[in-house]
C-alpha positions as CSV (number, residue, x, y, z in Angstrom):
1,X,9.5,11.9,-10.2
2,X,9.0,15.5,-11.5
3,X,11.6,17.5,-13.3
4,X,14.3,19.1,-11.7
5,X,15.3,22.2,-13.2
6,X,16.1,26.0,-12.8
7,X,13.2,28.0,-14.4
8,X,13.5,31.7,-15.1
9,X,11.3,34.3,-14.2
10,X,10.9,35.5,-17.7
11,X,10.5,31.9,-18.7
12,X,7.7,31.2,-16.2
13,X,6.0,34.4,-17.2
14,X,6.0,33.5,-20.7
15,X,4.5,29.9,-20.4
16,X,1.8,31.4,-17.6
17,X,0.8,33.8,-20.4
18,X,-1.4,31.9,-22.7
19,X,-3.5,30.9,-19.3
20,X,-3.9,34.5,-18.8
21,X,-4.6,35.7,-22.3
22,X,-7.5,33.1,-22.3
23,X,-9.4,35.7,-20.2
24,X,-7.8,38.6,-22.0
25,X,-11.0,40.7,-22.0
26,X,-11.7,40.3,-18.3
27,X,-7.9,41.1,-17.8
28,X,-7.9,44.4,-20.0
29,X,-11.1,45.6,-18.6
30,X,-9.5,44.7,-15.0
31,X,-6.4,46.9,-16.0
32,X,-8.6,49.6,-17.5
33,X,-10.5,49.7,-13.8
34,X,-7.1,49.6,-12.0
35,X,-6.2,52.8,-14.2
36,X,-9.5,54.4,-13.2
37,X,-8.6,53.7,-9.2
38,X,-5.3,55.8,-9.8
39,X,-7.3,59.1,-10.9
40,X,-7.4,60.3,-6.9
41,X,-4.0,59.4,-6.3
42,X,-2.9,61.3,-9.1
43,X,-5.2,64.3,-9.1
44,X,-5.0,65.1,-5.0
45,X,-1.6,66.3,-5.3
46,X,-2.8,68.8,-8.3
47,X,-5.8,69.9,-6.3
48,X,-3.6,70.7,-3.1
49,X,-1.2,72.6,-5.3
50,X,-3.7,74.2,-7.2
51,X,-5.3,75.5,-3.6
52,X,-1.9,76.2,-2.0
53,X,-0.8,78.5,-4.8
54,X,-4.2,80.3,-5.1
55,X,-4.1,80.8,-1.2
56,X,-0.6,82.3,-1.5
57,X,-0.2,84.1,-4.7
58,X,-4.1,84.7,-6.1
59,X,-6.2,84.8,-2.8
60,X,-9.0,86.9,-4.2
61,X,-10.1,84.2,-6.3
62,X,-9.8,81.5,-3.5
63,X,-13.5,81.4,-2.8
64,X,-16.0,78.8,-1.3
65,X,-17.4,78.2,-4.8
66,X,-14.0,77.2,-5.9
67,X,-13.6,75.0,-2.8
68,X,-16.7,73.2,-3.5
69,X,-16.2,72.6,-7.2
70,X,-13.0,71.0,-6.3
71,X,-14.4,68.9,-3.7
72,X,-17.2,67.7,-5.9
73,X,-14.6,67.0,-8.5
74,X,-13.0,64.8,-6.1
75,X,-15.9,63.3,-4.8
76,X,-16.9,62.3,-8.6
77,X,-13.3,60.7,-8.8
78,X,-13.7,58.8,-5.6
79,X,-16.9,57.2,-6.9
80,X,-15.3,56.2,-10.1
81,X,-12.6,54.7,-7.8
82,X,-15.0,52.5,-5.6
83,X,-16.9,51.2,-8.7
84,X,-13.7,50.5,-10.5
85,X,-12.3,48.8,-7.3
86,X,-15.9,46.8,-6.9
87,X,-14.9,45.2,-10.3
88,X,-11.6,44.6,-9.6
89,X,-12.2,42.8,-6.3
90,X,-14.9,40.6,-7.8
91,X,-14.4,40.1,-11.6
92,X,-10.8,40.0,-11.2
93,X,-10.4,37.6,-8.3
94,X,-12.9,35.6,-10.7
95,X,-10.4,35.7,-13.5
96,X,-8.1,34.3,-10.9
97,X,-10.1,31.5,-10.3
98,X,-10.9,30.6,-13.9
99,X,-7.1,30.4,-14.3
100,X,-6.5,28.0,-11.4
101,X,-9.5,25.9,-12.4
102,X,-7.8,25.4,-16.0
103,X,-4.5,24.7,-14.5
104,X,-5.9,22.5,-11.9
105,X,-7.6,20.4,-14.7
106,X,-4.5,20.4,-16.9
107,X,-2.5,19.2,-14.0
108,X,-4.9,16.4,-12.7
109,X,-5.3,15.2,-16.6
110,X,-1.2,15.0,-16.9
111,X,-1.1,13.2,-13.3
112,X,-3.5,10.4,-14.6
113,X,-1.5,10.0,-17.8
114,X,1.8,9.3,-16.0
115,X,3.2,6.0,-15.4
116,X,3.3,3.9,-12.3
117,X,7.2,4.8,-12.2
118,X,6.2,8.1,-11.3
119,X,4.1,7.3,-8.6
120,X,6.6,5.1,-7.3
121,X,9.4,7.5,-6.6
122,X,6.6,10.6,-5.6
123,X,4.9,11.5,-2.7
124,X,1.1,11.9,-2.9
125,X,1.7,14.9,-0.3
126,X,3.9,16.5,-2.6
127,X,1.3,16.3,-5.7
128,X,-1.4,17.2,-3.7
129,X,0.5,20.5,-2.7
130,X,1.1,21.3,-6.2
131,X,-2.5,21.3,-7.6
132,X,-4.1,22.8,-4.3
133,X,-2.2,25.5,-2.3
134,X,0.4,26.1,-5.2
135,X,-2.4,26.8,-7.5
136,X,-4.2,29.2,-5.1
137,X,-1.1,31.1,-5.0
138,X,-1.3,31.5,-8.8
139,X,-4.7,32.6,-8.5
140,X,-3.7,35.6,-6.5
141,X,-0.9,36.2,-8.8
142,X,-3.0,36.3,-11.9
143,X,-5.1,38.5,-10.5
144,X,-3.0,41.1,-8.8
145,X,0.3,40.8,-10.7
146,X,-0.8,42.6,-13.8
147,X,-2.6,45.2,-11.5
148,X,0.0,46.0,-9.5
149,X,2.4,46.7,-11.7
150,X,0.2,48.4,-14.3
151,X,-0.8,50.9,-11.5
152,X,2.9,51.4,-10.4
153,X,3.7,51.9,-14.0
154,X,1.1,54.4,-14.5
155,X,1.8,56.5,-11.3
156,X,5.5,56.5,-11.9
157,X,4.9,57.8,-15.5
158,X,2.3,60.4,-14.6
159,X,4.3,61.6,-11.5
160,X,7.3,62.1,-13.7
161,X,5.8,64.0,-16.3
162,X,3.8,66.1,-13.8
163,X,6.9,66.7,-11.6
164,X,9.0,67.6,-14.6
165,X,6.6,70.7,-15.3
166,X,7.5,72.0,-11.8
167,X,11.1,71.2,-11.7
168,X,12.9,68.9,-14.3
169,X,16.3,69.1,-12.0
170,X,14.7,68.1,-8.9
171,X,12.7,65.3,-10.7
172,X,15.9,63.7,-12.3
173,X,17.5,63.7,-9.0
174,X,14.5,61.8,-7.3
175,X,14.2,59.6,-9.9
176,X,17.9,58.7,-10.1
177,X,17.4,56.4,-7.0
178,X,14.8,54.1,-8.7
179,X,17.5,52.2,-11.1
180,X,19.7,51.8,-8.0
181,X,16.5,50.4,-6.1
182,X,15.7,48.1,-8.6
183,X,19.1,46.4,-8.7
184,X,19.2,45.8,-4.9
185,X,15.8,44.6,-5.0
186,X,16.3,42.2,-8.0
187,X,19.5,40.8,-5.8
188,X,17.4,40.3,-2.9
189,X,14.7,39.0,-4.2
190,X,16.6,35.9,-5.6
191,X,17.5,34.8,-2.1
192,X,13.5,35.4,-1.5
193,X,12.6,33.3,-4.3
194,X,14.8,30.1,-3.3
195,X,13.7,30.3,0.5
196,X,10.0,30.5,-0.7
197,X,10.4,27.3,-2.7
198,X,12.0,25.4,-0.4
199,X,9.1,26.0,1.9
200,X,6.8,24.8,-0.7
201,X,9.0,21.5,-1.0
202,X,8.8,21.0,2.7
203,X,5.0,21.6,2.9
204,X,4.8,19.0,0.8
205,X,6.9,16.6,2.9
206,X,4.9,17.4,6.0
207,X,1.5,16.9,3.9
208,X,3.0,13.4,3.0
209,X,4.3,12.7,6.2
210,X,0.7,13.7,8.1
211,X,-1.0,11.6,5.0
212,X,1.4,8.6,5.7
213,X,1.0,8.3,9.6
214,X,-2.9,8.9,9.5
215,X,-3.5,6.2,6.7
216,X,-1.5,3.8,8.6
217,X,-2.6,4.8,12.0
218,X,-3.8,1.1,12.9
219,X,-0.4,0.0,12.6
220,X,1.0,2.8,14.5
221,X,-1.3,2.0,17.2
222,X,-0.7,-1.9,16.8
223,X,2.8,-1.6,17.5
224,X,2.7,1.4,20.0
225,X,4.7,3.8,17.8
226,X,2.8,7.2,18.5
227,X,6.2,8.8,19.8
228,X,8.1,7.3,16.7
229,X,5.7,9.0,14.3
230,X,5.5,12.2,16.5
231,X,9.3,12.4,16.5
232,X,9.5,12.0,12.8
233,X,6.8,14.7,12.4
234,X,8.6,17.1,14.8
235,X,11.9,16.5,12.6
236,X,10.1,17.6,9.7
237,X,8.5,20.2,11.3
238,X,11.8,21.9,12.7
239,X,12.9,21.7,9.2
240,X,9.9,23.6,8.0
241,X,10.5,26.1,10.8
242,X,13.9,26.6,9.9
243,X,13.2,26.9,6.1
244,X,10.4,29.6,7.0
245,X,12.7,31.4,9.2
246,X,15.0,31.8,6.5
247,X,12.1,33.0,4.1
248,X,11.6,35.6,6.6
249,X,14.9,37.0,6.7
250,X,15.1,37.2,3.0
251,X,11.5,39.2,3.1
252,X,13.1,41.5,5.8
253,X,16.5,42.0,3.7
254,X,14.2,42.9,1.2
255,X,11.6,45.0,2.8
256,X,14.3,47.1,4.8
257,X,16.1,47.9,1.5
258,X,13.2,49.6,0.0
259,X,12.4,51.5,3.6
260,X,15.8,52.7,3.2
261,X,15.4,54.1,-0.3
262,X,12.0,55.4,0.8
263,X,14.0,57.7,3.2
264,X,16.5,58.6,0.9
265,X,13.8,60.0,-1.6
266,X,12.0,62.1,1.1
267,X,15.6,63.6,2.3
268,X,16.2,64.6,-1.3
269,X,13.0,66.1,-1.8
270,X,13.2,68.1,1.6
271,X,16.9,69.2,1.0
272,X,16.8,69.8,-2.4
273,X,13.1,70.9,-2.6
274,X,13.9,73.3,0.5
275,X,16.9,74.8,-1.6
276,X,14.9,75.3,-4.8
277,X,12.0,77.0,-2.8
278,X,14.7,79.3,-1.1
279,X,16.5,80.2,-4.7
280,X,12.7,80.6,-6.2
281,X,12.9,77.9,-8.6
282,X,9.9,76.2,-7.4
283,X,6.7,77.2,-5.7
284,X,5.4,76.4,-2.4
285,X,2.1,74.8,-4.2
286,X,4.4,72.9,-6.5
287,X,6.6,71.7,-3.3
288,X,3.5,70.4,-1.4
289,X,2.5,68.7,-4.7
290,X,6.1,67.4,-5.1
291,X,5.8,65.9,-1.4
292,X,2.5,64.3,-2.1
293,X,3.9,62.7,-5.7
294,X,6.6,61.6,-4.0
295,X,4.7,60.1,-1.0
296,X,1.9,58.6,-3.8
297,X,5.2,57.0,-5.5
298,X,6.7,55.8,-2.1
299,X,3.4,54.3,-1.2
300,X,3.4,52.6,-4.7
301,X,6.7,51.2,-4.4
302,X,5.8,49.6,-0.6
303,X,3.1,48.2,-2.0
304,X,5.3,46.4,-4.8
305,X,7.1,45.4,-1.9
306,X,4.3,44.1,0.1
307,X,3.3,42.1,-3.2
308,X,6.6,40.7,-3.4
309,X,5.6,38.4,-1.1
310,X,2.7,37.1,-3.0
311,X,4.6,37.9,-6.3
312,X,7.0,35.3,-5.2
313,X,4.4,32.6,-3.8
314,X,2.9,32.8,-7.3
315,X,6.0,32.7,-9.1
316,X,6.8,29.5,-7.4
317,X,3.4,28.0,-7.6
318,X,3.8,28.6,-11.4
319,X,7.3,27.0,-11.0
320,X,6.2,23.9,-9.5
321,X,3.0,23.5,-12.0
322,X,5.8,23.7,-14.6
323,X,7.8,21.0,-13.1
324,X,4.7,19.0,-13.0
325,X,3.4,19.6,-16.5
326,X,7.1,19.3,-17.8
327,X,7.3,15.4,-16.2
328,X,7.4,13.3,-19.5
329,X,4.6,10.7,-19.9
330,X,6.2,7.1,-20.3
331,X,3.4,5.3,-21.6
332,X,1.3,6.9,-24.2
333,X,-0.3,6.2,-27.7
334,X,2.2,6.0,-30.5
335,X,1.4,8.0,-33.5
336,X,-0.8,6.1,-35.4
337,X,-2.2,3.8,-32.8
338,X,-5.3,1.8,-34.0
339,X,-8.2,0.4,-31.5
340,X,-7.9,-3.2,-30.2
341,X,-9.9,-5.9,-31.8
342,X,-10.2,-8.5,-29.4
343,X,-11.1,-12.0,-31.2
344,X,-10.4,-14.7,-28.9
345,X,-8.3,-13.1,-26.2
346,X,-4.8,-15.1,-27.3
347,X,-2.0,-13.2,-25.3
348,X,1.8,-14.0,-26.1
349,X,4.8,-12.9,-24.6
350,X,7.4,-12.9,-27.5
351,X,11.2,-12.8,-25.9
352,X,9.9,-10.2,-23.4
353,X,12.4,-8.6,-21.1
354,X,11.6,-5.9,-18.4
355,X,13.9,-3.7,-15.8
356,X,12.8,-1.1,-13.9
357,X,13.4,2.4,-15.2
358,X,14.6,4.0,-11.7
359,X,16.9,1.3,-10.8
360,X,17.4,-0.7,-13.9
361,X,16.7,-4.0,-11.6
362,X,15.8,-6.7,-14.4
363,X,13.2,-8.8,-13.7
364,X,12.3,-10.7,-16.6
365,X,14.7,-11.9,-19.5
366,X,13.7,-13.1,-22.7
367,X,10.5,-14.8,-21.6
368,X,8.1,-16.4,-24.0
369,X,4.7,-17.6,-23.1
370,X,1.6,-18.3,-25.3
371,X,-1.5,-17.8,-23.3
372,X,-4.4,-19.5,-25.4
373,X,-7.9,-17.7,-26.2
374,X,-10.1,-18.8,-23.3
375,X,-7.6,-20.4,-21.1
376,X,-7.4,-20.3,-17.5
377,X,-3.7,-20.1,-16.7
378,X,-1.7,-19.6,-13.4
379,X,1.1,-18.0,-12.4
380,X,3.1,-19.3,-9.5
381,X,6.9,-19.1,-8.3
382,X,8.6,-17.6,-5.1
383,X,8.4,-13.9,-4.5
384,X,10.3,-11.4,-6.6
385,X,10.2,-14.0,-9.5
386,X,8.2,-11.3,-11.6
387,X,4.6,-12.9,-11.7
388,X,3.1,-9.4,-10.8
389,X,5.2,-7.5,-13.3
390,X,4.1,-9.8,-16.1
391,X,0.6,-9.1,-15.5
392,X,1.3,-5.2,-15.2
393,X,3.0,-5.6,-18.7
394,X,-0.1,-6.6,-20.5
395,X,-2.2,-3.3,-19.9
396,X,1.2,-1.3,-20.1
397,X,1.4,-0.1,-16.7
398,X,4.9,-0.5,-17.5
399,X,6.5,-1.0,-21.4
400,X,8.7,-3.9,-21.8
401,X,12.3,-3.0,-22.3
402,X,12.4,-5.7,-25.4
403,X,10.5,-8.1,-26.9
404,X,6.6,-7.7,-27.6
405,X,3.3,-8.6,-26.1
406,X,0.8,-9.7,-28.5
407,X,-3.0,-10.0,-28.2
408,X,-4.5,-11.6,-30.9
409,X,-1.6,-10.7,-33.1
410,X,-1.7,-7.0,-32.0
411,X,1.3,-5.7,-30.3
412,X,-0.1,-4.0,-27.4
413,X,2.1,-0.9,-28.0
414,X,0.5,-0.6,-31.5
415,X,-3.0,-0.1,-30.1
416,X,-4.7,2.7,-28.1
417,X,-4.4,2.6,-24.3
418,X,-8.1,3.2,-24.1
419,X,-9.1,0.1,-26.1
420,X,-6.3,-2.0,-24.6
421,X,-7.4,-1.3,-20.9
422,X,-11.2,-1.3,-21.8
423,X,-10.5,-5.3,-22.6
424,X,-8.8,-6.1,-19.6
425,X,-10.5,-6.6,-16.0
426,X,-8.4,-6.8,-13.2
427,X,-8.9,-7.9,-9.6
428,X,-6.1,-7.5,-7.2
429,X,-5.3,-8.5,-3.7
430,X,-5.2,-4.8,-2.3
431,X,-8.7,-3.5,-3.2
432,X,-9.1,0.3,-3.7
433,X,-12.6,1.6,-2.9
434,X,-13.1,5.1,-3.6
435,X,-15.1,7.5,-1.0
436,X,-18.4,7.2,-2.0
437,X,-21.4,4.4,-2.2
438,X,-21.4,0.7,-2.9
439,X,-23.5,1.5,-6.2
440,X,-20.8,4.5,-7.0
441,X,-17.9,2.2,-6.5
442,X,-19.4,-0.9,-8.5
443,X,-20.7,1.4,-11.2
444,X,-16.7,2.4,-11.9
445,X,-16.7,-0.6,-14.2
446,X,-19.0,1.0,-16.3
447,X,-19.8,5.0,-16.0
448,X,-23.0,4.8,-18.1
449,X,-24.5,1.5,-16.3
450,X,-28.0,1.3,-15.1
451,X,-28.9,0.8,-11.4
452,X,-30.4,-2.7,-12.7
453,X,-27.3,-3.7,-14.3
454,X,-25.2,-2.8,-11.2
455,X,-27.3,-4.9,-9.1
456,X,-27.2,-7.6,-11.6
457,X,-23.3,-7.5,-11.5
458,X,-23.3,-7.5,-7.6
459,X,-25.4,-10.9,-7.7
460,X,-23.2,-12.3,-10.4
461,X,-20.1,-11.3,-7.6
462,X,-22.2,-12.8,-4.9
463,X,-22.3,-9.4,-3.2
464,X,-26.0,-9.0,-3.4
465,X,-27.1,-10.3,0.0
466,X,-24.4,-8.6,2.1
467,X,-24.9,-5.1,0.3
468,X,-28.9,-5.1,0.9
469,X,-28.1,-5.9,4.7
470,X,-26.1,-2.6,4.7
471,X,-28.0,0.3,6.4
472,X,-28.9,2.0,3.2
473,X,-28.3,-0.9,1.0
474,X,-26.3,0.1,-2.3
475,X,-26.5,3.5,-1.3
476,X,-24.6,3.0,1.8
477,X,-21.5,5.0,2.4
478,X,-18.1,3.0,2.4
479,X,-15.9,5.3,3.9
480,X,-12.5,6.3,2.8
481,X,-10.8,3.6,1.2
482,X,-13.7,1.3,1.9
483,X,-12.7,1.4,5.6
484,X,-16.5,0.3,6.2
485,X,-16.2,-2.8,4.8
486,X,-14.4,-6.1,5.4
487,X,-11.7,-7.4,3.3
488,X,-14.0,-9.9,1.6
489,X,-16.6,-7.5,1.0
490,X,-14.6,-5.3,-0.6
491,X,-13.2,-8.0,-3.0
492,X,-16.7,-8.8,-3.9
493,X,-17.6,-5.1,-4.8
494,X,-14.4,-4.9,-6.9
495,X,-15.4,-8.4,-8.9
496,X,-18.7,-6.8,-9.2
497,X,-16.9,-4.0,-11.0
498,X,-15.2,-6.2,-13.3
499,X,-18.6,-8.2,-14.2
500,X,-20.1,-4.9,-14.8
501,X,-17.2,-4.1,-17.4
502,X,-17.5,-7.5,-18.8
503,X,-13.9,-7.5,-20.4
504,X,-12.7,-10.5,-22.6
505,X,-9.5,-10.8,-20.7
506,X,-9.0,-11.3,-17.1
507,X,-5.7,-10.6,-14.5
508,X,-6.3,-12.0,-11.2
509,X,-3.3,-11.1,-8.8
510,X,-3.4,-12.7,-5.5
511,X,-7.1,-11.8,-5.4
512,X,-7.9,-14.1,-2.3
513,X,-4.6,-14.4,-0.6
514,X,-5.4,-11.6,2.3
515,X,-9.0,-13.7,2.9
516,X,-10.6,-15.4,5.6
517,X,-11.4,-19.2,4.6
518,X,-15.2,-18.6,4.4
519,X,-14.6,-15.2,2.5
520,X,-12.4,-17.2,0.0
521,X,-14.8,-19.6,-0.7
522,X,-17.5,-17.2,-1.3
523,X,-14.7,-15.2,-3.7
524,X,-13.4,-18.6,-5.5
525,X,-16.8,-19.0,-6.5
526,X,-17.2,-15.5,-7.8
527,X,-13.9,-15.8,-9.9
528,X,-14.8,-19.3,-11.2
529,X,-18.2,-17.7,-12.9
530,X,-16.3,-14.5,-13.8
531,X,-13.4,-16.5,-15.3
532,X,-15.6,-18.6,-17.3
533,X,-15.3,-18.0,-21.2
534,X,-12.4,-15.4,-20.7
535,X,-8.7,-15.6,-21.1
536,X,-7.3,-15.5,-17.5
537,X,-4.5,-14.9,-16.1
538,X,-4.2,-15.7,-12.3
539,X,-1.6,-15.3,-10.0
540,X,-1.3,-16.8,-6.6
541,X,0.8,-17.6,-3.7
542,X,-1.8,-20.0,-2.1
543,X,-1.6,-22.9,-4.5
544,X,-5.0,-24.5,-3.6
545,X,-6.6,-21.7,-5.1
546,X,-5.2,-22.3,-8.8
547,X,-4.9,-26.4,-8.7
548,X,-8.1,-26.5,-11.0
549,X,-6.6,-24.2,-13.8
550,X,-6.2,-25.2,-17.3
551,X,-2.3,-24.8,-17.2
552,X,0.1,-23.9,-14.6
553,X,3.4,-22.1,-15.1
554,X,6.1,-21.8,-12.5
555,X,8.2,-18.7,-12.7
556,X,11.7,-18.5,-11.3
557,X,14.5,-16.2,-11.4
558,X,15.7,-17.8,-14.6
559,X,12.0,-17.2,-16.1
560,X,9.8,-20.5,-17.0
561,X,10.8,-23.4,-14.7
562,X,8.1,-25.7,-15.4
563,X,4.6,-25.8,-16.9
564,X,1.6,-28.2,-17.2
565,X,-1.9,-29.0,-15.1
566,X,-1.5,-29.6,-11.2
567,X,-1.0,-33.4,-11.6
568,X,1.5,-33.3,-14.3
569,X,3.4,-30.8,-12.2
570,X,3.4,-33.0,-9.0
571,X,4.3,-35.9,-10.9
572,X,7.4,-34.1,-12.2
573,X,8.5,-33.7,-8.2
574,X,10.3,-30.3,-9.2
575,X,9.5,-26.5,-8.0
576,X,5.8,-27.0,-8.0
577,X,6.0,-30.1,-5.6
578,X,8.1,-28.6,-3.3
579,X,5.8,-25.5,-3.5
580,X,2.8,-27.6,-2.9
581,X,4.1,-29.6,0.0
582,X,6.1,-26.7,1.8
583,X,9.5,-28.1,0.8
584,X,12.0,-25.2,0.9
585,X,16.0,-25.4,0.7
586,X,18.0,-24.5,3.8
């Protein structure tokens, strides 16, 4: 599972900074344009103040020419504002998209390196939410966060300087409200952030629920479980409604507090400004400018408040991204790892023990097994004996708890994962086909394969005939998870993948157990051809499929119970004999 820790906002911003500063040229020019967009807001109060003071105290100089000049000045500023705003809306957002792309790529790369333990304990819907909707919010955050705070800073600082020129006392009174407002906002913001994160987590739960139900829609219909699935979804949906309601209450409290402070600043401006005007400590034009600058500041504060929702969504997105990135990679290349060199394909289990890291359930204890190069060895036994787990340890889907697995004398932990897994071909009971064409799915075994090589691999797997009967042959779309193909057809495509890969070591995990008799005959012929000349480890419940294996190992709860060929094991009259004839203890 992803790490579960509290991140401070400052820590998240610090860790996000490298992604942002990768595009520092775009960001700084974006901020320059943001500064230009403040010119009109800053200049208008000064223009109005100048017009008001001229009209009241120097009316003889208030001419049409002066008015036109001021209007032209404002028009030029407005053109600059529009051009700068265009850049902010276009290139600024593009910068955000670039950051989203970089983070998405890093997240996906990290996900591909996480072990099976992570996926056994994490819902796919939660993962999808972290690299789609969460990162979209980061895009908006990356673009708007620097802009909004930079613009707000400029307006507050410039307003303070200009207002101090008119009246230092009145300016200090008005700006005294800001620290109090900031403290209240920070306190209310914490509740808002917690609610935002809870909402994001629940969205992931909803995604996982929908995905689980829709992928299993045939089972749902077969058991008339539509009402049950609807009740599960409704429960999650109601929880989502409650979380979102809490979030909106938090947002409303935050917004209400800032509006109250807005009103307080206006009241102070009216009362104090009016008294200063009566006492002749400020001119009418300066008071007009004061009110306009206060209005500008309040509008800026409201904009920051409105942005607070986007800010919290972005920070939450960054937090959930960091939780994912900080998830440790359990299985990786050790320092100094070398490429695996397969000479014959001998596999040796040397006193191997294994327990699952999440529940510490010990499956294998002190197992010793030597699979000779080129040998076809079958593993049989009752469910839960560790057969599939044993095969998963060879390509390091999991790491042994103790002991070692050696391939031609090389510890699998000492070689690179890439070279190790390139040397191993796997055919499983549960075949996974990707959404795409038949050609693309077979080519998964060798990315740079030619069309001719792919067709040859399909022929070797006995798949060429049925593929050519498909509407578009090798270019036929297989559907999501290969839904348009039968189980036997999907299995033959998976075998074609391995033929194309051409590895020296082969792992067959219940490769025919879910097939009908006719498909099983086809697949067995393909597997027999595939395993020829390769070190092959076959796991099977259906014993008829492995009776011709070079050696059969019976695995039980206490490790290896028996081993030998089919005839030898039957003559022993032990566990294999009982399994073959279906004799079970009461």
